[in-house]
C-alpha positions as CSV (number, residue, x, y, z in Angstrom):
1,M,-123.6,59.6,83.3
2,K,-121.5,56.9,81.8
3,K,-122.9,53.3,81.7
4,R,-121.2,51.1,84.3
5,I,-119.1,48.3,82.7
6,V,-119.7,44.8,84.0
7,Y,-116.9,42.3,83.5
8,E,-118.3,38.9,83.0
9,D,-114.9,37.2,83.1
10,N,-113.7,38.7,86.4
11,P,-111.0,36.4,87.7
12,W,-111.8,37.4,91.3
13,P,-115.5,36.6,91.9
14,G,-117.0,38.9,94.5
15,V,-114.4,41.7,94.0
16,K,-115.8,44.8,92.3
17,I,-113.5,46.7,89.9
18,D,-114.1,49.9,91.8
19,N,-112.7,48.5,95.0
20,L,-109.2,48.2,93.6
21,K,-106.4,50.3,95.2
22,V,-104.2,52.5,93.0
23,I,-100.5,52.1,93.8
24,D,-97.8,54.7,93.3
25,D,-95.8,54.5,90.1
26,F,-92.7,52.5,91.0
27,L,-91.4,51.8,87.5
28,P,-88.2,53.4,86.3
29,K,-88.4,56.2,83.8
30,P,-87.8,55.1,80.1
31,W,-84.5,57.0,80.0
32,E,-83.3,55.1,83.1
33,L,-83.8,51.9,81.2
34,A,-81.9,52.9,78.1
35,D,-78.2,51.9,78.1
36,M,-76.7,55.3,77.3
37,E,-73.1,54.4,77.8
38,K,-71.0,54.6,74.7
39,K,-70.1,51.3,73.1
40,V,-66.7,50.4,71.6
41,K,-66.6,47.6,69.1
42,V,-63.8,45.0,69.8
43,T,-62.8,41.7,68.3
44,I,-62.3,38.9,70.8
45,T,-61.7,35.2,70.5
46,L,-63.6,33.0,72.9
47,N,-63.9,29.3,73.5
48,E,-66.6,27.6,71.4
49,S,-68.2,26.1,74.6
50,S,-68.5,29.6,76.1
51,I,-70.3,30.9,73.0
52,K,-72.6,27.9,72.9
53,F,-73.5,28.5,76.5
54,F,-74.4,32.2,76.0
55,K,-76.3,31.4,72.8
56,R,-78.4,28.8,74.7
57,Q,-79.1,31.2,77.5
58,A,-79.9,34.0,75.2
59,K,-82.4,31.9,73.3
60,K,-84.1,31.0,76.6
61,F,-84.5,34.6,77.6
62,G,-85.0,36.1,74.2
63,T,-82.1,38.4,74.2
64,P,-78.9,38.8,72.0
65,Y,-76.0,36.7,73.3
66,Q,-73.6,39.5,72.7
67,A,-75.6,41.7,75.1
68,M,-75.4,39.0,77.8
69,I,-71.6,38.8,77.4
70,R,-71.4,42.7,77.5
71,N,-73.5,42.8,80.6
72,L,-71.4,40.1,82.3
73,L,-68.2,42.0,81.6
74,Q,-69.8,45.3,82.7
75,Q,-70.9,43.8,86.1
76,Y,-67.5,42.3,86.6
77,A,-65.8,45.6,85.8
78,A,-68.1,47.5,88.1
79,R,-67.3,45.2,91.1
80,A,-63.6,45.2,90.4
81,E,-63.3,49.0,90.7
C-alpha cells in the first residue's frame, strides 16, 4: 500500500485531495490548435501608427505582431464570405 501524501500548503483548508471531482477532457486536440492553413508571403505598406498599435498590443500579449495582423485579416475575410 502506498503512503498517503499530506499536502501542508493546501489552499482550501478542510478539503481533502481525494474529494476532488474529475471532469471530462474539454480541451481541443493539439492538431486542432495548429494553424495548418498554407501561408503566402506578401509585401504590404501600412501606416506607421497602425504598426505601432499592433506592436504595443503584441508585446502586451506576448505574441508576434505579424500574427495579430494575419489573424485580424483572416477573421475579416471569414465574415465577409
